[in-house]
C-alpha angles and dihedrals in degrees: 000000000000090000089058096044096052097060089043091053091048090051091050091050090048092053093046091052091052092048091049092050092049090053091047091049092057090053096045111016096179096059102103099170098080114210134336112266138196120229089228086073091045101039093165093059118111135171123225121214126198115205089338098312126105109259112166147332126258144181126239105231097171129004087261102041141056126199115216141143119294092223089063090068099049112160090343130147125216090250090059095066137072124179122210123194133184095034128122097187129055088222089063106098098185130118100030117181123187122222122249100181140008115214121196128177114249086227093059114118120197090199100050097024088226112161090013099181134110140177126223115204109210124221090223127021126251102239123226090252088064106032139354128217122244124225120243122243118243095204135048116254113265120243110260095030124114125243130185121235120194134188151110094265127134115295091210129025090231092057123100100188123074118230114253092219127068114254134199133198134186115225133177122244112238130209113273093235092053091052093047089055092051093052098039108135093016105065135330121258103222133195090263091064140067131186133224139168145126095249112239093002120048134029147127114269143193114320093021087100116130094020127130129274108199131187127222091267091059098253125135106247101164153007122230106253119160151322139183110299115262091357102102111164092002113146092239095047114059119176114267120216137189110246109236095199092052089057096037095117093058092042094048094046093052094043088054092050102040111015 
């Protein structure tokens, strides 16, 4: 019976979080960061620092490897990056892991942000007592469903300071055609991407890049990729995410080889 109750309890918590966020958004429609979160509830969440400064989020997919966005690593060397897991606050300097190898898809384009995913192989693993890997989704998220985005990105597009505490937000996946129409003339929405937001209320924002997008079953469906500059949560600028299932062959092959 316990095995049945646990998923049910997780689903109830998921729904209550969405309802709370929708109420909060009506009170304060420009808060795009959702609600403060604790890494204990998101044990796969890591932050990536570049030369000491926070750069991007990431998801632990095995004890030895982190999945993030390729654009986060632009022109970087392995020695530039440090990954920290098991921390809720950016001020928490524990659990540092250095990077052994950076893996980028050959199909990645820095201009179009197509195939915007990357793997970081760690020199030393993040143990289960510190962080726990997340399983990868085998299917793209369906339009109309909710997904949870987490990160240390700006909580308002007019802000200049990152929040110290991790935040999460639930956003709704939108039809591909609708998103293509919104971004026509700005950037193409390709088959490796999907879009999600609560238009005018909830969205990812600057510095959330690389962070996890997780479905209601707890599987990693996406990686935070891009949006229209300075338009977080705007109705015409939904968050755009790399589709994990679309790139599953490349991810699985490199996890098998390096992770």
